[in-house]
DOVEX-903951 format. One record per atom (N, C-alpha, C, CB): x, y, z. Coordinates in steps of 0.001 Angstrom, whole numbers, padded with zeros to 6 digits, always signed. Glycine has a CB too. Layout:
N
XYZ
...
//
This chain:
339
-025659+017090+010986
-026678+016566+012114
-028329+016124+011400
-026873+018016+013383
-028421+016438+010070
-029329+016222+008892
-028509+014872+007800
-029498+017970+007995
-028407+013987+008729
-027914+012830+007533
-028310+011824+008404
-026132+012691+006939
-028826+011034+007209
-029007+009137+007917
-030891+009359+008034
-027872+008705+010362
-031261+008869+008781
-032708+008658+009401
-033445+009797+009606
-032694+008015+010694
-032159+011085+009960
-032911+012269+010504
-033281+012992+009102
-031941+013282+011633
-032524+012711+007817
-032309+013451+005896
-034322+014324+006557
-032361+011227+003469
-034993+012927+006705
-036275+013670+006014
-036626+014535+006971
-037576+012768+005598
-036549+014523+008496
-036899+015731+009422
-036703+016503+009204
-036632+015939+010361
-035446+016824+008145
-035140+018345+007860
-036094+019016+007019
-033818+018537+007189
-036347+018026+006400
-037340+018870+005091
-038336+019908+005834
-038522+017600+004057
-038547+019556+007359
-039616+020688+007797
-039403+021843+008145
-040273+020436+008718
-037876+022241+008472
-037171+023151+008863
-037146+023910+007584
-035932+022728+009478
-036734+023564+005913
-035975+024102+004991
-038024+024393+004668
-034491+023006+003872
-038904+023935+004808
-040491+024707+004721
-040491+025347+005041
-041569+024503+005092
-039781+025915+006198
-040414+027192+007255
-039762+027894+007091
-040572+027197+008688
-038795+027907+006078
-037727+029071+006252
-037914+030274+005220
-036197+028458+006033
-039343+030138+003965
-039553+031044+003513
-040797+031870+004282
-039623+030691+002284
-041237+031558+005699
-041844+032488+006471
-041149+032502+007791
-043275+032229+006578
-040236+031984+008139
-039838+032481+009841
-039344+034164+009466
-038103+031276+010764
-038734+034334+008269
-038051+035704+008314
-038978+036770+009283
-037906+036315+006651
-040252+036391+008471
-041083+037547+008040
-041642+037686+009597
-042335+037232+006644
-041302+036513+010432
-042308+037508+011622
-040889+037494+012875
-044385+036362+012435
-039698+037750+012650
-039160+037190+013938
-038974+038629+014813
-037590+036227+013685
-039069+039875+014105
-039141+041340+015272
-040701+041266+015324
-038432+043270+014573
-042066+040454+015579
-043048+040306+015753
-043116+039812+017147
-043500+039699+014821
-043958+040956+018332
-044634+039933+019582
-045217+038986+019673
-045338+040252+020217
-044754+037789+020073
-045608+036928+020099
-045854+035721+021819
-045114+036238+018707
-046515+035492+021731
-046644+034840+023176
-045490+033465+023435
-048400+034221+023315
-045363+032918+024357
-044806+031583+024839
-045332+030505+023879
-045255+031244+026392
-044760+029823+023444
-044901+028515+022504
-045502+027314+023445
-043280+028015+021822
-045628+026257+023158
-046595+025173+023723
-045719+023709+023306
-048364+025295+022891
-046037+022300+024252
-045365+021679+023679
-046500+020544+024794
-043588+021998+023606
-046784+019519+022886
-047561+018434+023536
-047176+017516+023195
-048774+018323+023431
-047547+016204+023795
-046466+015065+023583
-047212+013704+023983
-045016+015315+024598
-048197+013488+023351
-048973+011623+023349
-048646+010547+022617
-050386+011476+022902
-048407+009540+023656
-047252+008239+022802
-047288+007813+024024
-045438+008535+021971
-047031+006174+023169
-047760+005071+024397
-046693+004863+025722
-048048+003231+023605
-046464+003522+026685
-045814+003809+027229
-044690+003704+027242
-046088+003676+027758
-044148+003101+026036
-042883+002336+026210
-041914+003837+025350
-042920+000357+025234
-042604+004857+025235
-042033+005832+024649
-041714+006967+026179
-043138+006389+023293
-040950+007963+025869
-040573+009058+026980
-042003+009724+027018
-039178+010254+026532
-042095+009890+028622
-043474+010582+028849
-043187+012064+028548
-044096+010378+030447
-044378+013271+028544
-044187+014356+028131
-043540+015381+029119
-045300+014683+027657
-043654+014962+030303
-042629+015884+031147
-041198+015382+030696
-042825+015705+032940
-040979+014395+030168
-039079+013774+030072
-039112+014356+028967
-038414+011882+029981
-040404+014968+028165
-039648+014948+027179
-039462+016743+026708
-040355+013865+026080
-040205+017476+027367
-040259+018573+028253
-038731+018642+028664
-041344+018359+029513
-038514+018083+029822
-036902+018582+030366
-035626+018074+029347
-036541+017778+032074
-035773+017160+028489
-035160+017132+027387
-035163+018208+026802
-035511+016323+026693
-036568+018884+026110
-036366+020020+025159
-035810+021546+025738
-037781+020218+024494
-036209+021055+027143
-035546+022637+028137
-033925+022340+028039
-036128+022718+030364
-033611+021574+028289
-031895+021311+028501
-031298+021136+026898
-031510+019579+029572
-032447+021319+025716
-031418+021830+024649
-031775+023365+024280
-031486+020847+023216
-032543+024054+025199
-032679+025529+024654
-033951+026157+025231
-032765+025578+022988
-035118+025248+024532
-036546+025412+024899
-037130+025182+023406
-036947+026996+025669
-038576+025516+023165
-039093+025815+021689
-039075+026939+021509
-040332+025447+021291
-038577+027921+022345
-039532+029124+022125
-040697+029751+021740
-039255+029534+021739
-041252+030089+020208
-042513+030495+020056
-043372+029115+019288
-042460+031959+019167
-042511+028048+019327
-043074+027618+018534
-044260+026692+019175
-042164+027115+017731
-045634+026112+018402
-046278+024994+019322
-046579+024264+018147
-047638+025356+020401
-046199+022854+019030
-045598+021527+018953
-046533+020660+019292
-044451+021319+019753
-047110+019549+018604
-047802+018862+019117
-047563+017516+017950
-049194+019599+019402
-046924+016346+018895
-046776+015341+018393
-047167+013858+018968
-045711+015507+018154
-047662+013022+017851
-048447+011822+018532
-047724+010789+017811
-050197+011742+018330
-047395+009850+018684
-046977+008365+018222
-047622+007493+018621
-045810+007916+018515
-047273+006125+017794
-048116+005086+017822
-047151+004657+017267
-049460+004984+017344
-047254+002939+017338
-046636+001524+016971
-047612+001055+015831
-046598+000354+018352
-046114+000734+014968
-046862-000312+013755
-047150-001645+013923
-046087-000462+012569
-047761-002122+012836
-047379-003731+012744
-046576-004197+012028
-048242-004510+012430
-045494-003646+011744
-044512-004201+011528
-043514-003894+012555
-044200-003970+010350
-043977-003611+013291
-042897-003132+014913
-042243-001525+014437
-040985-004646+015263
-042129-001054+013528
-041858+000311+013433
-042879+001044+014178
-041785+000751+012049
-042237+002769+014450
-043427+003439+014679
-043492+004630+013971
-043633+003676+015994
-044824+005443+014002
-044879+006369+012969
-045329+007756+014143
-046136+005836+011550
-045120+008673+013781
-045494+010223+014115
-046043+011142+013580
-044748+010830+014300
-046916+011403+014372
-047901+012733+013624
-046992+014300+014074
-049984+012779+014559
-046532+014905+013238
-045424+016232+014096
-046437+016910+013431
-043394+016696+013721
-047109+018370+014415
-047307+019363+013782
-046674+020555+014798
-048789+019399+013378
-046161+021603+013622
-045445+022514+013730
-046764+024020+013836
-044286+022344+012405
-046720+024583+014366
-047650+026321+014252
-046176+027285+014590
-049380+026701+016020
-046719+028277+013835
-046225+029570+014347
-046918+030395+013567
-044736+029840+014301
-047582+031237+014537
-048927+032212+014187
-049715+031731+013664
-048871+033273+013446
-050034+032344+012279
-050950+031637+011477
-050616+030365+010410
-051496+032649+010782
-049222+029500+010752
-048948+029192+009658
-048703+027685+010441
-047823+030112+008811
-049266+026555+009943
-049419+025419+010592
-049233+024260+009594
-050706+025418+011274
-048095+023603+010145
-047137+021963+008681
-047657+021192+009814
-044570+021638+008164
-047913+019907+008946
-047929+018450+009606
-047247+017288+008666
-049553+017998+009898
-046284+017033+009438
-045367+015354+009093
-045943+014271+009497
-043923+015085+009821
-045226+013557+008987
-045549+012435+008934
-044429+011480+008758
-046423+012381+008088
-043753+011099+010387
-042367+010877+010119
-042140+009304+010945
-041351+012304+010761
-041239+008304+010307
-041200+006926+010755
-039931+006750+011060
-041666+005914+009830
-040046+005759+012205
-038446+005217+013129
-038512+003794+013283
-038219+005857+014918
-037704+003730+013409
-037131+002330+013982
-037635+002174+015333
-035481+002238+014041
-037592+002862+016330
-037776+002862+017726
-039098+004175+018112
-036098+003185+018451
-039716+004664+019201
-040066+005659+019764
-039091+006467+019953
-040635+005429+020711
-037537+005665+020434
-036840+006647+020672
-036317+007664+019617
-035983+006155+021264
-035859+007060+019111
-035554+007834+017268
-036244+009018+016996
-036155+006844+015847
-037962+008349+017553
-039060+009912+017052
-038742+010816+018042
-041021+009771+017102
-038387+010173+019679
-038257+011309+020282
-036986+012825+020061
-038192+010670+021472
-036121+011223+019751
-034934+012277+018544
-035066+013487+018022
-034718+011767+017224
-036351+012981+016923
-036109+013829+015762
-037011+014692+016596
-036482+013352+014084
-037534+014764+017246
-038442+016048+017682
-037538+016758+018375
-039785+015797+018607
-036572+016143+019142
-035844+017244+019533
-035063+018287+018418
-034898+016653+020416
-034297+017545+017555
-033467+017654+016765
-034150+018795+016307
-033122+016562+015967
-035949+018577+015460
-036670+019475+015186
-036796+020505+015299
-037235+019360+015336
-037361+020933+016672
-037415+021626+017675
-036040+022622+017506
-037537+020682+018923
-035011+022157+018037
-033570+022836+018088
-033324+023494+016919
-032402+021877+018294
-033369+022987+015589
-033225+023326+014720
-034349+024990+014194
-033275+022006+014150
-035565+024457+014845
-036913+025661+014581
-036526+027290+015543
-038814+024768+015462
-036114+026822+016815
-035520+027399+017960
-034741+028199+017289
-034844+026542+018958
-033491+027806+016433
-032528+028801+015944
-033076+029510+014947
-031309+028267+015490
-033730+028761+013919
-033887+030259+013137
-034763+031344+013554
-034361+030085+011803
-035352+030838+014661
-036016+032150+015188
-035160+033261+016206
-037292+031638+016022
-034030+033077+016309
-033230+033396+016949
-032730+035049+016811
-032404+032433+016709
-033156+035912+016459
-032518+037013+015750
-030833+037028+015453
-032883+038216+016582
-030895+037854+014360
-028958+037205+013407
-028385+038543+013990
-028690+037088+010824
-027233+038625+014577
-026382+039348+015335
-025188+039794+014048
-025804+038352+016744
-024879+041070+014529
-024127+041252+013407
-022575+040411+013209
-023968+042741+013410
-022039+040379+012705
-020785+039869+012363
-019664+041082+012555
-020864+039287+010846
-019114+041146+013605
-018475+041680+014212
-016786+040971+013744
-019131+041594+015600
-016222+042047+012642
-014310+041432+012106
-014242+042310+012782
-013293+041382+010432
-012518+041818+012913
-011474+041960+013696
-011086+043649+013153
-010275+040620+013439
-010489+044807+013477
-010471+045395+012558
-008486+044969+011988
-011111+047017+013029
-008649+045732+010442
-007131+045072+010156
-006071+045983+010750
-006766+044908+008460
-004858+045306+010887
-003983+045938+011790
-003455+047028+010635
-002772+044841+012567
-002197+048149+011094
-002418+048896+010280
-000632+048063+009415
-002738+050728+010956
-000893+048586+008199
+000364+048302+007222
+000868+049693+006784
-000059+047355+005799
+002522+049289+006699
+003229+050103+006021
+003426+049976+004614
+004240+050132+006542
+003562+051214+003988
+003023+050369+002974
+005238+051495+002233
+000490+050821+002063
+004853+049998+001440
+007055+050213+001052
+007037+051907+000250
+008033+048387-000910
+007995+051835+000596
+008675+053632+000475
+009058+052849-000962
+010414+054534+001896
+008876+054507-002681
+009369+053902-003638
+010939+053385-003669
+009079+054704-004571
+011219+052889-004981
+012704+052849-004729
+013015+053998-005555
+013530+051445-005139
+014072+054540-004652
+015113+056253-005440
+015905+055738-006282
+016353+057358-004330
+016183+056268-007950
+016497+055944-008775
+017489+057194-009124
+015472+055497-009472
+018788+056617-008828
+019416+058226-008269
+020349+058256-009884
+020792+058228-006216
+020264+057275-011265
+021705+057031-012167
+020739+057460-013295
+022659+055205-012292
+019730+058050-013305
+018645+058022-014133
+018148+056343-014948
+019095+059189-015216
+018848+055370-014556
+018254+053836-014890
+017403+053633-014273
+018968+052695-014721
+016522+052676-015129
+015116+052014-014654
+015542+050838-013769
+014103+051431-015990
+014870+050800-012268
+015353+049563-011707
+014963+048304-012195
+015075+049531-010490
+016199+047171-011770
+016104+046173-012821
+015616+044941-011392
+017899+045894-013974
+014843+043765-011910
+015241+042515-010592
+015287+041399-011236
+014115+042223-009269
+016693+041393-009937
+017323+039881-010321
+016524+038907-010492
+018179+039306-009385
+016381+038086-011260
+015209+036448-011225
+016940+035781-011042
+013768+035716-013411
+016118+034258-010412
+017307+033362-010311
+017092+032522-011828
+017259+032269-008739
+018346+031703-012243
+018154+031465-013789
+017327+030213-013443
+019668+031223-014881
+016593+029172-014477
+015774+028285-014531
+016234+026716-014451
+015151+028605-015591
+016068+026102-013803
+016895+024703-013427
+016928+024055-014569
+016275+023702-012310
+017938+023449-014434
+019015+023049-015317
+017902+021757-015546
+020840+022803-014626
+018282+021071-016660
+017359+019591-016555
+017657+018643-015265
+017729+018549-017961
+018857+018513-015651
+019612+017265-014386
+018575+018183-012758
+022461+017542-014197
+018835+019245-012331
+017739+019860-011440
+016549+019423-011290
+017479+020968-011722
+015921+019256-012292
+014592+019084-012882
+014347+017423-012725
+014556+019680-014564
+015070+016886-012443
+014476+015433-012444
+015068+015181-011498
+014620+014416-013544
+014028+013786-010904
+013659+013570-009669
+014618+012821-009133
+012459+013049-009540
+015799+013055-007905
+016438+012681-007230
+016195+011622-006601
+016653+013371-006740
+016987+010135-007159
+017130+008623-006701
+017960+008999-005427
+017984+007446-007892
+017143+008095-004569
+017872+007841-003301
+018556+006639-003300
+017028+007842-002172
+019632+006916-002869
+021164+005996-003099
+021541+005449-002648
+022146+006223-003186
+020295+005432-001121
+020470+003847+000054
+019818+002902-000062
+020167+003891+001481
+019011+002632-001342
+018102+002050-001584
+018670+001046-002241
+017197+002692-002090
+018240-000058-002226
+018701-001556-002912
+018500-001551-004742
+017472-002981-002138
+018667-002187-005056
+018685-002470-006646
+017047-002317-006720
+019427-004233-007241
+017387-001555-008231
+016296-001367-008951
+015261-001865-009566
+016511-001034-009457
+014020-001710-010049
+013265-002671-010936
+013821-003071-012469
+011884-002040-011098
+013721-003808-012696
+014550-003618-013910
+015324-004982-014394
+015622-002458-013593
+015885-005748-015561
+016337-006185-016011
+017553-006710-015253
+016268-005631-016847
+017887-008102-015182
+019527-008777-014633
+019702-008989-015005
+020149-009457-013986
+021218-008997-014674
+022361-009754-015009
+023376-009981-014500
+022731-009525-015772
+023832-010975-013906
+024590-011983-013335
+025764-012598-013237
+024239-012571-013481
+026896-012662-013013
+027819-013768-012678
+028554-013606-011707
+028602-014106-013573
+028993-015143-011235
+029412-015664-009677
+030387-016874-010540
+027761-016402-008325
+031523-016914-009677
+032512-018028-009805
+032938-018295-008218
+033894-017569-010858
+032973-019916-007886
+033397-020185-006492
+033706-022030-006369
+031990-019561-005359
+033222-022300-005090
+033504-023425-004986
+032391-024370-004820
+034318-023458-004130
+032257-025901-005491
+031006-027100-005605
+031864-028198-004988
+030334-027581-007404
+031218-028548-003812
+030983-029795-003550
+029840-031289-003504
+031271-029527-002800
+030440-031983-004119
+028947-033545-004487
+029044-033523-005876
+026776-033215-004013
+029351-032060-006410
+028419-032731-008083
+030149-033518-008859
+027418-030577-009718
+031176-033394-008022
+032155-033818-009105
+033201-034606-007836
+032957-032248-010215
+033578-035742-008459
+034391-036213-007642
+035413-035643-006775
+034810-036864-008198
+036134-034728-007295
+036530-033461-006136
+036090-031979-006286
+038104-033280-006065
+035939-031486-005082
+035887-030088-004921
+035701-029371-006526
+037333-029616-004093
+034839-028837-007212
+034681-028571-008321
+034877-026609-008529
+033249-029336-008628
+034832-026102-009025
+034728-025042-009448
+033126-024955-010881
+036398-024795-009899
+032049-024070-009933
+031593-023603-010424
+031241-021854-011447
+031301-024112-009781
+031137-022392-012678
+030717-021011-013059
+029182-020737-013497
+031601-020609-014206
+028834-019306-012800
+026900-019037-012959
+027021-017809-013968
+025780-018399-011101
+026111-017953-014738
+025649-016561-015318
+024242-016598-014967
+025874-016321-016988
+023369-015429-014998
+021951-015379-014903
+021701-014212-015435
+021361-015528-013604
+019887-014447-015903
+019520-013502-016693
+018185-013611-016191
+019807-013628-018173
+017157-012296-016249
+016448-012508-015156
+015314-010642-015044
+017861-012961-013684
+014734-010577-013942
+013686-009256-013895
+013825-009809-012472
+011904-009079-014868
+013917-008388-012332
+014045-008075-010836
+013011-006800-010576
+015740-007666-010409
+012188-007290-009557
+011102-006137-008913
+011355-005196-007607
+009826-006912-008488
+010336-004902-006975
+011124-004317-005331
+011472-005342-004564
+010141-003411-004222
+010519-006643-004443
+010514-007760-003030
+010865-008692-004087
+008865-008178-001886
+010898-009172-005396
+010672-009971-005639
+011920-010391-007150
+009225-009823-005598
+012406-011265-007409
+013008-011626-008493
+013047-012591-008983
+013836-011458-008513
+013012-013440-010728
+012652-014515-011159
+014089-014434-012210
+010992-014588-011720
+014662-015858-012491
+015812-015451-013208
+016002-017138-013644
+017172-014520-012204
+016718-017061-015169
+017166-018322-015637
+018788-018176-015522
+016587-018645-017194
+019012-019249-014745
+020411-019373-013460
+020729-020505-014448
+020115-019874-011295
+022566-020523-015356
+022913-021461-016132
+024137-021245-015091
+022920-021346-017847
+024612-022998-014581
+026157-023139-013628
+026439-024455-014842
+026052-023756-011269
+028056-024361-014551
+029229-025411-015245
+030087-025683-014308
+030115-024872-016484
+030403-026955-013707
+031183-026901-013146
+032689-027548-013851
+030623-027333-012105
+033770-026975-013635
+034545-027335-014064
+035123-029016-014030
+035100-026471-013686
+035797-029819-015409
+035571-031126-015064
+036823-031399-013795
+035679-032138-016544
+037077-032368-012927
+037522-033083-012801
+038009-034122-011976
+037778-032750-013109
+038959-034520-011534
+039272-036121-011970
+040078-036881-010953
+040155-036231-013381
+039383-037929-011188
+039481-039261-009453
+040852-038532-008712
+040108-041756-009975
+041755-039246-010139
+043418-038773-009317
+043976-037842-010445
+044819-040367-008989
+045586-037890-010132
+046145-037089-010968
+046330-037654-012539
+047370-036750-010324
+046403-039434-012297
+046928-039849-013612
+046953-039278-015177
+046396-040854-013694
+047522-039400-015831
+046793-038970-017374
+046016-039570-017864
+047462-038892-018434
+045607-040993-017432
+044609-041675-017936
+043334-041722-016785
+045202-043081-018366
+042958-040825-015954
+042151-040680-014870
+040884-040020-015644
+042858-039791-013631
+039856-040866-015170
+038797-040607-015564
+038201-038744-015093
+038019-041894-014983
+037591-037950-016139
+037299-036302-015229
+035357-036396-015586
+038477-034224-016400
+035099-036017-014438
+033658-035696-014363
+033430-033748-014827
+033134-036167-012477
+032483-033446-015791
+032136-032543-015640
+030325-032430-015575
+032893-031945-016519
+030053-030988-015542
+028599-030756-015441
+027979-029510-015456
+028182-031249-014404
+027155-030292-016520
+025986-027805-016646
+025194-028384-016339
+025347-026347-018426
+024233-026994-016074
+022988-027348-015557
+022089-026026-015780
+023119-027830-013999
+021078-025632-016062
+020199-024744-016675
+019403-024808-016178
+019895-024744-017737
+018494-023858-015367
+017484-023911-014023
+016620-022440-013928
+018532-024115-012419
+015541-022094-013368
+014384-020938-012926
+015002-020974-011621
+012504-021301-012988
+014954-019422-011069
+015432-019468-009735
+014513-018129-009252
+017254-019370-009587
+013457-018325-008345
+012475-017064-007846
+013195-016861-006671
+010724-017340-007553
+013422-015530-006506
+014009-015014-004810
+013513-014144-004780
+015461-014692-004310
+012797-014237-003312
+012647-012710-002209
+014026-011635-002141
+012448-013315-000299
+013391-010408-001881
+014595-009708-001967
+014018-008725-000597
+014983-008909-003682
+014277-009388+000846
+014451-008424+002227
+015831-007233+001682
+015069-009686+003960
+015476-006224+002135
+016558-004905+001797
+016554-003875+003024
+016030-003939+000290
+017704-004064+003587
+018592-002576+004479
+018721-001577+003955
+020000-002609+004863
+018579-000361+003366
+019626+000106+002931
+020469+000145+001776
+020070-000141+003513
+021856-000288+001586
+022449-000587+000199
+022632-002244-000144
+023967+000167+000138
+021780-002925+001036
+022271-004191+001395
+021283-004819+000878
+022572-004513+002787
+021061-005778+000236
+019662-007063+000150
+020379-008027+000810
+019022-007774-001580
+019510-008799+001166
+019628-010142+001765
+018506-011406+001036
+019288-009879+003464
+018751-011824-000354
+018127-012779-001459
+018402-014215-000500
+019083-012717-003282
+016572-015217-000675
+016435-015879-000121
+015698-016759-001415
+015973-015438+001108
+016855-017661-002114
+015756-018056-003683
+016048-019609-003199
+016506-017484-005897
+015202-019896-004437
+014358-020979-004749
+014990-021591-006208
+012727-020430-004837
+015394-022686-006282
+016061-023027-007789
+015648-024653-008171
+018015-022853-007725
+014898-024635-009457
+015142-026087-009939
+015697-026412-011118
+014075-026749-009999
+016780-027051-010909
+017829-027051-012332
+018015-027946-013294
+019067-027002-012072
+018030-028368-014362
+018152-029569-015238
+019167-029629-016185
+017039-029767-015930
+019936-030842-016020
+021366-030481-016897
+021608-031713-017116
+022723-029668-016199
+023037-031944-017613
+023823-033263-017926
+025425-033276-017098
+024042-033333-019777
+025782-034799-016824
+027361-034671-016529
+027532-035764-017452
+028047-034886-014843
+029305-035523-017158
+030149-036584-018237
+030939-037230-018061
+030716-036254-019115
+031477-038074-018250
+032828-038948-017919
+033345-038874-019488
+032531-040819-017203
+035039-038675-019243
+035707-038888-020631
+037355-039279-019660
+035633-037087-021997
+038079-039367-021389
+039256-039483-020976
+039977-040368-020083
+039382-038631-020668
+039070-041762-019966
+039551-042588-019125
+039725-044408-019329
+038739-042216-018111
+040347-045223-018580
+041429-046289-019291
+040154-047274-020238
+042555-047487-017770
+040599-047905-021003
+039895-048873-021406
+038815-049103-021188
+040256-049642-021238
+038987-049066-019586
+037429-049865-018983
+036313-048786-018806
+037608-050670-017238
+036552-047564-019381
+035994-046677-018764
+034458-046111-019147
+036909-045803-018817
+033637-046256-018690
+032597-045972-019550
+032214-044364-019937
+031472-046637-018919
+032476-044236-021025
+033018-042550-021668
+031289-042316-022107
+034603-042506-023569
+030508-041874-021004
+029121-041888-021824
+028703-040167-020388
+027747-044187-021672
+027654-039631-020815
+026893-039047-020376
+025342-039243-019517
+026956-038593-021207
+025298-038881-018609
+023908-039140-018143
+023207-037323-017476
+024092-040620-016660
+021816-037979-017142
+021328-036907-017000
+021017-036020-015432
+020312-037198-017709
+021229-035139-015163
+020930-034381-013786
+019959-033573-013066
+021615-033733-013682
+019163-033969-012621
+018330-032849-011718
+018413-032645-010400
+017058-033007-011765
+018168-031215-010196
+017782-030961-008265
+017253-029891-008311
+019060-030791-006981
+017337-029918-007258
+016019-028980-006241
+017303-027890-005193
+014650-030603-004691
+016776-026818-005272
+017562-026757-003673
+017566-025091-003609
+019557-027597-003562
+017547-024134-002737
+018228-023102-001931
+019023-022124-001866
+018606-023392-001419
+019327-021323-002055
+020426-019873-002160
+019775-019010-001044
+020406-018839-003927
+021153-018618-000264
+020834-017173+000948
+022174-016442+000552
+020778-017621+003114
+022088-015219+000496
+023259-014669+000347
+022988-013207+000721
+023825-014915-001025
+023472-012221+000494
+023941-011139+000361
+024106-010042-000871
+024810-011442+000755
+024043-008860-000851
+024019-008630-002272
+024478-007010-001518
+022314-009006-003401
+025573-006638-002397
+025754-005139-001551
+025568-003807-003050
+027923-005074-000562
+024934-003071-002907
+024899-002085-003917
+026203-000863-003753
+023361-001420-003805
+027150-001458-005398
+027909-000110-005291
+027926+000948-005769
+028772-000129-005426
+026974+000736-006650
+026127+002036-007238
+024354+001711-007172
+026666+002310-009113
+023651+002547-007877
+022411+001963-007937
+021907+001260-008770
+021720+002596-007857
+023357+000893-009533
+022792-000103-010730
+023858-001899-010806
+023103+001070-012579
+024713-001434-009889
+025529-002431-009734
+025387-002855-008462
+026769-002151-010051
+025797-004543-007904
+025965-004883-006494
+026862-006270-006822
+024370-005095-005557
+027818-006050-005561
+028734-007312-005211
+027864-008507-004752
+029818-006961-003983
+027950-009826-005018
+026968-010690-003869
+028310-011973-004126
+024696-011238-004487
+027461-012704-002871
+027849-013579-001917
+026656-014336-001872
+028315-012992-000620
+026864-015882-001912
+025758-016736-002193
+026294-018001-001372
+025456-016977-003880
+025064-018808-000723
+025910-020152-000137
+024617-021079-000404
+026564-020105+001809
+024866-022256-001189
+023438-022550-001454
+023639-024326-001149
+022846-021980-003282
+022438-024875-000836
+022209-026883-001170
+021613-026786-001881
+021551-028096-000265
+021502-028126-002223
+020354-029112-003613
+020465-030243-003400
+020680-029114-005338
+018706-031135-003074
+019098-032245-003315
+018907-032853-004789
+018556-032911-002394
+019581-034039-004923
+020267-034392-006293
+019312-035738-006038
+022301-034525-006475
+018121-035446-007504
+016800-035834-007916
+017391-037125-008543
+015900-034732-008938
+017994-036546-009544
+018595-037856-010883
+019988-037155-011079
+017488-037961-012847
+021322-038002-011084
+022135-038104-010580
+022552-039459-011549
+021917-038010-009151
+023871-039419-012464
+024679-040470-013293
+025436-041070-012098
+025750-039815-014591
+025712-042655-011985
+026842-043222-011660
+027601-043532-012967
+026583-044380-010815
+029223-043320-012170
+030021-043643-013284
+031226-044890-012033
+030867-041789-014238
+031489-045887-014020
+032655-046968-013126
+033730-046818-014313
+032066-049029-012755
+034579-046827-012937
+036020-047557-014386
+036384-049001-013782
+038117-046377-014478
+036639-049732-014812
+036762-051523-014814
+035872-052255-014366
+037782-052115-014077
+034550-051234-014553
+033893-052467-013473
+033776-051722-012107
+035033-054018-013229
+034551-050757-011910
+033915-050544-010321
+033962-048780-010192
+035144-051469-008828
+032991-048236-009334
+032701-047463-009364
+033230-046708-008959
+032055-047491-009234
+033804-045195-009249
+034339-043909-009698
+033467-043167-008593
+034093-043464-011435
+032666-042942-008547
+031620-041953-008783
+030279-042096-008649
+031693-041579-009849
+029778-041511-007639
+028268-041824-007984
+027587-040398-006905
+027688-043859-007384
+027016-039765-007649
+026316-038415-006960
+026290-038442-005572
+024830-038190-007350
+026150-037730-004809
+025674-037736-003258
+024139-037259-003293
+026664-036601-002219
+023366-037281-002130
+022038-036969-002368
+021898-035724-002228
+021162-037593-001641
+022994-034974-001092
+022942-033416-001378
+024203-032968-001575
+022335-032557-000275
+023877-031885-002627
+025684-030708-002807
+025470-029610-002327
+026383-030150-004471
+026922-029535-002260
+026403-027849-002042
+027427-027013-002527
+026137-027326-000397
+027644-025199-002672
+028455-024641-003068
+028041-023407-002221
+028578-024687-004469
+029120-022253-002601
+029678-020957-002168
+030282-020535-003641
+030887-021081-000808
+029455-019292-003674
+029866-018528-005028
+029941-016765-004630
+028492-018893-006401
+030826-016449-005357
+031420-015087-005167
+030893-014454-006620
+033266-015101-004911
+030402-013207-007019
+030104-012679-008039
+029516-010916-007876
+029155-013711-008581
+029092-010623-008812
+028490-009470-009498
+027039-009603-010106
+029394-009109-010580
+026109-008502-009511
+025336-008424-010554
+024610-007054-011034
+024478-009345-010303
+024123-006634-011947
+024391-005458-013007
+022557-005506-012972
+025541-005892-014876
+021890-004445-012485
+020939-004355-013222
+020374-003314-014562
+020327-004368-012368
+019632-002947-015291
+019030-001933-016147
+017845-001931-015961
+019218-002015-017433
+017711-000538-015482
+016312-000097-014800
+015224+000017-016148
+016497+001625-013870
+014058-000749-016426
+013303-000400-017219
+012092+000550-016424
+012927-001626-017928
+011426+001877-017367
+010552+002610-016833
+009792+002395-017606
+010730+003774-016546
+008332+001982-016707
+006604+001192-017528
+006124+002388-017372
+005381-000290-016654
+006523+003589-017165
+005182+004630-017999
+006125+006091-017790
+003075+004726-016874
+006064+007128-018688
+006709+007778-018796
+006196+008824-017822
+006918+007916-019971
+006976+009877-016885
+006484+010497-016450
+006666+011932-016752
+006579+010113-015562
+005104+012942-016270
+004785+014146-017266
+006351+015129-016859
+002901+015132-016769
+006561+015847-017927
+007656+016834-017617
+006867+017949-016618
+008331+017572-019147
+007285+018953-015932
+007356+020242-015787
+007676+020875-016848
+008073+020561-014916
//
């Protein structure tokens, strides 16, 4: 009750505690209450009703005069009298109603301080039975059997094996099928190295497409492609299963070789940006099987010709599906205190 705006009001209560106890049992006449305030405030009858509903004012003689101030605030001179003791306080408030509440609060606290204190009755303690002493019949002292201390493995915090892969170093590999990177469907081989956190991972991913030729002739030109790029993935998960959603930007080069006399045996720059979606199932807390489906937009690609005739011009969009694994090496950022 004595917090905020009413904290200053409670000082009056603390000041009176040194002499209130000396007059608890002395016979006194009933207290009085006088309230002088402008019309905007509650009148004396209303204030008397409020004090009566709060328990009355006991043997206190209370006089309060409330006046408005030029800055819009209100000021009250409160006089508390008990026997020969008299104390006057100046109290300011934002409204006349707040000063009326202060009078009600202080009166209630003072009245409670004057009430005789009833002795505190404690419940009787229930009857307790004293355990009988242990009888020793063989002349030996009784021994207390203690459980063995927990082992180091039992003291370690248990790992929830239903959760997804942990935070730490990421190592991955995959192989699959690619469309659009070479003249015929290719076989992409991927390696990844990165960092995984609870909901996010970042990695460097290298990808090599095995050379593919236009036809089966011995002098048919073959196209091969290698790229490396940055990958950033979100990792929503449910239990042991993750659903990574990744964005990638990769740069590399393609090359044509072993063609006829009119073949341009040369290399070219390759730049792509794409997205992958997939699923990862945790076999163990640190190993998962993965499946990914991806598509990328070719920003830069090289056109190849044979005897003046184009035999491979990269499409604007390429795709791939790969299957592989991911391994995680957990890295502890801080050492937990030992028990």
